C-alpha positions in Angstrom: 0.1 0.0 0.1 3.1 2.2 0.1 2.3 3.4 -3.5 -0.9 5.0 -2.8 -1.0 8.7 -2.9 -2.7 10.6 -0.1 -4.8 13.8 -0.5 -3.0 16.8 1.3 -5.8 17.1 4.0 -5.1 13.7 5.1 -1.2 13.9 5.1 0.7 13.2 8.2 2.4 16.7 8.2 -1.2 18.4 8.5 -1.8 16.7 11.7 1.2 17.4 13.8 0.1 19.3 17.0 0.9 22.9 17.8 2.7 23.6 21.1 0.4 23.4 24.0 -1.9 20.9 22.3 -3.7 18.9 25.1 -2.9 15.2 24.8 -5.9 14.1 26.4 -7.9 15.1 23.5 -6.4 12.0 21.7 -8.0 9.3 23.6 -11.6 10.5 22.7 -10.7 10.9 19.1 -9.6 7.2 19.0 -12.9 6.3 21.1 -14.8 7.7 18.3 -13.3 4.9 16.0 -13.2 2.2 18.3 -16.8 2.5 19.8 -18.0 2.4 16.2 -16.1 -0.5 14.9 -17.1 -2.2 18.4 -20.5 -2.9 17.0 -19.0 -6.0 15.4 -19.7 -7.7 19.0 -23.6 -6.6 18.7 -24.3 -9.0 15.6 -26.4 -11.2 17.8 -29.4 -8.6 17.9 -30.2 -9.3 14.4 -28.4 -12.8 13.8 -32.0 -14.5 14.1 -33.8 -12.0 11.7 -30.9 -12.8 9.2 -31.3 -16.4 9.6 -35.0 -15.9 9.1 -34.5 -13.5 6.1 -32.1 -15.9 4.1 -33.9 -19.1 5.1 -30.7 -20.7 6.4 -28.9 -21.9 9.6 -27.0 -20.1 12.2 -23.5 -21.3 10.9 -24.0 -19.6 7.6 -25.0 -16.5 9.2 -22.0 -16.8 11.7 -19.6 -16.9 8.8 -20.4 -13.2 8.4 -18.5 -12.5 11.7 -15.9 -15.0 11.0 -15.0 -13.3 7.7 -15.0 -9.9 9.3 -12.4 -11.2 12.0 -10.4 -12.8 9.7 -10.1 -9.7 7.5 -9.4 -7.7 10.4 -6.3 -9.7 11.1 -5.2 -9.7 7.6 -5.9 -6.2 6.8 -4.1 -5.0 10.1 -1.1 -7.1 9.2 -1.0 -5.9 5.5 -1.6 -2.1 6.0 0.1 -1.8 9.4 3.5 0.0 7.8 1.2 2.0 5.7 -1.0 3.1 8.7 2.3 3.7 11.0 3.9 6.0 8.5 0.9 7.7 7.1 -0.4 8.9 10.3 -3.7 8.3 12.1 -5.9 10.6 10.2 -5.3 9.0 6.7 -5.9 5.7 8.6 -9.1 6.6 10.3 -10.5 8.3 7.2 -9.9 5.0 5.3 -11.3 2.8 8.2 -14.3 5.0 8.1 -14.9 4.5 4.3 -14.4 0.7 4.3 -16.6 0.3 7.5 -19.4 2.5 6.1 -19.2 0.9 2.6 -19.5 -2.8 4.3 -22.8 -1.7 5.7 -24.2 -0.4 2.7 -23.2 -3.3 0.6 -24.5 -5.6 3.5 -27.8 -3.8 3.2 -28.0 -4.2 -0.5 -27.4 -8.0 0.0 -30.1 -8.0 2.6 -32.8 -6.2 0.6 -32.1 -8.3 -2.6 -31.7 -11.4 -0.6 -28.2 -12.3 -1.8 -26.1 -13.6 1.2 -22.9 -13.5 -0.6 -23.3 -9.7 -0.7 -23.5 -9.6 3.0 -20.4 -11.9 3.2 -18.7 -9.2 0.8 -19.9 -6.1 2.5 -19.9 -6.6 6.2 -17.5 -9.4 6.3 -14.9 -8.5 3.7 -15.1 -4.8 2.9 -16.2 -4.0 6.6 -13.5 -6.4 8.0 -11.0 -4.3 6.2 -12.3 -1.3 8.1 -12.2 -3.1 11.2 -8.4 -3.9 10.9 -7.4 -0.5 9.9 -9.6 1.0 12.3 -8.5 -1.0 15.1 -4.7 -0.3 14.7 -5.1 3.4 13.6 -4.7 5.1 17.0 -2.2 2.8 18.5 1.2 4.1 17.7 -0.1 7.7 18.1 -1.6 7.1 21.6 1.8 5.3 22.6 3.9 8.5 21.4 1.5 10.8 23.2 1.5 8.7 26.5 5.0 7.2 26.7 4.6 7.6 30.7 1.3 5.7 30.6 1.2 3.8 27.4 -1.0 1.0 29.3 -3.5 3.6 30.3 -3.7 5.4 26.9 -4.2 2.2 24.9 -6.7 0.9 27.5 -8.7 4.0 27.0 -9.1 3.6 23.4 -9.4 -0.2 23.2 -12.1 -0.1 25.9 -14.1 1.3 23.2 -14.0 -1.8 21.1 -15.1 -4.0 23.9 -18.0 -1.4 25.1 -19.2 -0.6 21.3 -21.7 -3.4 21.7 -23.3 -1.8 24.8 -24.3 1.0 22.8 -24.8 -0.9 19.3 -27.1 -3.6 21.0 -29.8 -1.3 22.6 -29.4 1.3 19.6 -30.0 -1.6 16.9 -33.0 -3.2 18.7 -34.6 0.4 19.2 -34.1 1.1 15.4 -35.4 -2.4 14.3 -38.4 -1.6 16.3 -39.0 1.8 14.5 -38.5 0.3 11.2 -40.6 -2.9 11.8 -43.7 -2.2 14.0 -44.2 -6.1 14.5 -40.7 -6.3 16.1 -40.5 -6.5 19.9 -37.1 -5.9 21.3 -38.0 -7.0 24.5 -39.2 -10.4 23.0 -36.0 -12.8 22.4 -38.0 -15.1 20.0 -39.3 -11.7 17.9 -37.9 -11.5 14.2 -37.6 -8.4 12.4 -38.3 -8.1 8.6 -35.5 -8.1 6.0 -36.3 -4.5 5.1 -35.8 -3.4 8.7 -32.5 -4.9 9.2 -31.5 -3.5 5.5 -32.6 -0.1 6.9 -30.6 -0.6 10.2 -27.5 -1.4 8.2 -27.8 2.0 6.2 -28.5 3.9 9.4 -25.5 2.4 11.2 -23.2 2.9 8.2 -24.2 6.7 7.9 -24.1 7.3 11.7 -20.9 5.6 12.3 -19.2 7.3 9.3 -20.1 10.8 10.8 -18.6 9.6 14.2 -15.3 8.2 12.7 -14.8 11.1 10.5 -14.9 13.3 13.7 -12.2 11.4 15.2 -10.2 11.4 12.1 -10.2 15.2 11.8 -9.7 15.7 15.7 -6.7 13.6 16.1 -3.1 15.0 16.1 0.5 13.5 16.2 3.0 14.9 18.5 6.2 16.8 17.1 9.2 14.5 17.0 10.9 16.2 20.1 7.8 16.2 22.1 7.8 14.8 25.5 5.3 15.2 28.6 6.4 17.5 31.3 8.5 15.8 33.9 9.0 12.6 31.8 12.4 11.0 31.6 12.8 8.4 29.1 16.0 6.8 30.4 14.2 5.9 33.7 11.5 4.1 31.7 14.3 2.2 29.8 15.8 0.9 32.9 12.9 -1.2 33.9 13.0 -4.9 33.0 12.0 -6.2 29.5 11.9 -2.6 27.8 14.1 -2.7 24.9 16.4 0.5 24.8 16.2 1.1 20.9 13.5 0.7 18.2 12.9 -2.2 16.0 11.2 -2.3 12.6 8.3 -4.6 11.7 10.2 -6.6 9.4 12.8 -7.3 12.1 10.3 -7.8 14.7 8.9 -10.9 12.8 12.2 -12.6 13.1 12.4 -12.5 16.9 11.3 -15.2 19.2 9.6 -12.5 21.3 7.2 -11.6 18.5 6.1 -15.2 18.1 6.0 -16.1 21.7 3.6 -12.9 22.2 1.7 -14.3 19.3 1.2 -17.3 21.2 0.3 -15.4 24.3 -2.3 -13.4 22.3 -3.6 -16.4 20.5 -4.2 -18.4 23.7 -5.9 -15.5 25.7 -8.2 -14.9 22.9 -8.9 -18.2 22.1 -10.1 -18.9 25.9 -12.0 -15.8 25.6 -13.9 -16.5 22.6 -14.5 -19.9 23.8 -16.4 -18.3 26.9 -18.4 -16.0 24.7 -19.5 -19.0 22.7 -20.5 -21.2 25.6 -21.5 -19.0 28.3 -24.9 -17.9 27.1 -26.3 -21.3 26.4 -24.6 -22.6 29.3 -26.3 -20.2 31.7 -29.8 -21.1 29.9 -29.3 -24.6 30.6 -28.1 -24.1 34.0 -30.8 -21.6 34.9 -33.5 -24.0 33.4 -32.4 -27.1 35.1 -31.4 -25.7 38.6 -33.5 -22.9 39.0 -36.5 -24.1 37.6 -37.0 -21.3 35.1 -39.0 -21.5 31.9 -37.1 -21.3 28.7 -38.1 -17.8 28.1 -37.1 -16.8 31.4 -33.8 -18.7 31.0 -33.4 -16.9 27.5 -34.0 -13.7 29.2 -31.4 -14.5 31.9 -28.7 -15.2 29.3 -29.5 -12.0 27.5 -28.6 -10.2 30.7 -25.7 -12.4 31.4 -24.3 -11.3 28.2 -24.7 -7.8 29.2 -22.8 -8.2 32.3 -19.7 -10.0 30.3 -19.5 -7.0 27.9 -19.4 -4.8 30.9 -16.5 -6.8 32.4 -14.7 -7.2 29.0 -14.8 -3.3 28.6 -13.9 -2.6 32.2 -10.9 -4.9 32.1 -9.4 -3.2 29.0 -9.0 -0.3 30.9 -8.4 -1.4 34.6 -6.0 -4.1 33.8 -4.1 -2.4 31.0 -3.7 0.6 33.4 -2.7 -1.8 36.1 0.4 -2.9 33.8 1.9 0.6 33.9 2.5 -0.1 37.5 3.5 -3.8 37.8 4.8 -4.5 34.4 3.3 -6.2 31.0 4.9 -9.6 31.8 3.3 -9.8 35.3 -0.1 -8.6 34.1 -0.2 -11.7 31.4 0.9 -13.9 34.3 -2.4 -12.7 36.0 -4.5 -13.0 32.7 -3.2 -16.7 31.9 -2.3 -17.9 35.2 -5.6 -16.5 36.9 -7.5 -17.7 33.9 -6.5 -21.2 34.4 -7.6 -21.3 37.8 -10.7 -19.4 37.1 -11.8 -21.9 34.0 -11.0 -24.9 36.3 -13.4 -23.6 38.9 -16.2 -22.9 36.4 -15.7 -26.6 35.1 -15.7 -28.2 38.7 -18.1 -25.9 40.8 -19.4 -23.2 38.5 -22.9 -25.2 38.2 -23.3 -25.0 42.2 -24.5 -21.4 42.1 -25.5 -19.0 39.5 -24.0 -16.2 41.1 -20.7 -17.8 41.4 -20.8 -18.9 37.6 -21.4 -15.2 36.8 -18.5 -13.8 38.8 -16.2 -16.5 37.5 -16.9 -15.9 33.9 -17.0 -12.3 34.3 -13.5 -12.0 35.6 -12.3 -14.4 32.9 -13.7 -11.9 30.2 -12.1 -9.1 32.0 -8.8 -10.9 31.4 -9.9 -11.4 27.8 -10.4 -7.5 27.3 -7.2 -6.8 29.3 -5.1 -8.9 27.2 -6.3 -7.0 24.1 -5.4 -3.6 25.6 -2.4 -4.5 27.2 -0.6 -6.1 24.1 0.1 -2.6 22.2 2.1 -1.5 25.4 3.8 -4.9 25.4 4.9 -4.6 22.0 6.4 -0.9 22.7 8.2 -2.3 25.6 9.7 -5.0 23.5 10.3 -3.2 20.2 10.0 0.6 20.8 7.7 3.0 19.1 9.2 3.1 15.6 6.8 0.7 14.0 4.5 -0.4 16.7 1.3 0.0 15.0 2.7 -2.0 12.2 3.9 -4.8 14.4 0.7 -4.7 16.3 -1.1 -5.2 13.0 0.8 -8.3 12.3 0.4 -9.6 15.8 -3.4 -9.4 15.2 -3.3 -12.3 13.0 -3.4 -14.4 16.2 -6.8 -12.9 16.8 -8.0 -14.1 13.3 -6.6 -17.5 14.0 -8.4 -17.6 17.4 -11.6 -16.4 16.0 -11.8 -19.6 13.9 -10.0 -22.2 16.3 -11.9 -21.1 19.4 -15.5 -21.6 18.2 -14.3 -24.8 16.6 -13.3 -26.4 19.7 -16.2 -25.3 21.6 -18.9 -26.2 19.1 -17.2 -29.4 18.4 -17.3 -30.4 22.0 -21.0 -29.3 22.5 -22.3 -30.7 19.2 -20.9 -34.1 20.3 -22.9 -33.8 23.7 -26.1 -32.8 22.1 -28.3 -29.6 21.3 -28.2 -26.5 23.3 -31.1 -25.9 25.5 -31.1 -29.7 26.3 -27.5 -30.1 27.9 -26.5 -30.4 31.4 -23.5 -28.8 33.3 -21.6 -31.8 32.8 -21.6 -31.4 28.9 -19.7 -28.2 29.1 -16.9 -29.5 31.2 -14.6 -31.0 28.2 -14.7 -27.6 26.7 -13.8 -25.6 30.0 -11.0 -28.1 30.6 -9.6 -27.7 27.1 -9.5 -23.8 27.8 -7.2 -24.6 30.9 -4.9 -26.3 28.5 -5.1 -23.7 26.1 -4.2 -20.8 28.7 -1.2 -23.2 30.2 0.4 -22.8 26.8 0.1 -19.3 26.7 1.4 -19.0 30.3 4.5 -20.8 29.4 5.0 -18.5 26.3 4.9 -15.5 28.3 7.4 -16.8 30.8 9.8 -17.5 28.1 9.8 -14.0 26.8 13.1 -12.1 27.1 14.3 -8.6 25.9 15.2 -8.2 22.3 18.7 -8.8 21.1 20.6 -5.8 19.8 21.0 -7.3 16.6 17.6 -6.5 15.7 17.6 -2.9 16.8 17.3 0.1 14.0 20.3 2.5 13.7 20.4 5.2 16.2 20.5 7.8 13.5 16.7 8.2 12.2 18.0 9.1 8.7 19.5 5.4 8.2 16.2 3.8 9.2 14.4 2.0 6.5 10.7 3.4 6.2 7.7 2.1 4.5 
């Protein structure tokens, strides 16, 4: 993508902040993008309606989300250097165009009954917007907050986890307005195809406007800018922090990159595995142990998913900020080691109490969100700030892989046990125990991470560095 010309108003030089610029304006600009693309977690609102519209199974509709997540990882990996060296405005602008276009093409597919157009639109085109949008503010935030990188990236990436909290009720309300026969309070209510198509058009327009606001608000610091009172040398004295910069091309040659790839893959696989099975698990548990009806159990599951979303979002900020104090490697010891213990407890005693099950799984989801928000700061510690956005983009291929592997593992176990809605708590144990093993692999990979060797460092003279 290096050969693509950029209009002057998107050029990086036009976004350099003037002296005295308030750096705390940058996280809200990043949030404008991440809250919008976080809608990807809210697809369950209209999943049943799409199943009805296309007269197909949940698996075929689920492919829409899977394609989007795969494209997120691939586009982030391919466009990472282009994003890093072109600046955040160009990247956010591009992400907004792809994300909005994905909704519009998807709406066309829904209105004409062509599922492949939804795959192309929301899945492929929208997925590119997801990937570019996700990494667009990362390197900028880290440069503005070298003293608190975990807090800064946590603030922004928190938006991706919390986007569903806005998108879910908003989508339900809009569907009710577009289809008078749709009842957002009834889990069995199905919206018409035209209503879902109108929803897609509306979301595409609204998200485009918000993301553009973020694109034209964001700024980059001058090359010699540092926060008042910040001493880079003190930061470099901390364990695991590389004292120089590493390019994206060299980063992928290091064992540290691939160990961290395994860490992220395992953390995400376990998190997605929980998201895949938690809602049906609590429905079966609530029905069998609390004596609730199927409708009541479904309503309980809906509230439970909301609780998980809150912890997913909060974990991205709380745990990532904590990593600024205790360090990135120790915080992943908590994510992975604590996750192993909690998953084991879910498998063995989680069915003894609804409150206990909710508490254990909510903390696991906070670790899942925290892992996403902390990884950019971990990369900054290991590889410096030079091309951290591009390195982050390549690392997100672990997310794409986990997005395929996690559901496959869980659904494979559950399909062998029977149909959701008829299962007992024991049917979920094999999947839960498998996730303990997955987290153990990530735990060992994190322990093996050491500082990057000097032979991978970039020259100290900036003019000698190879740019994109």
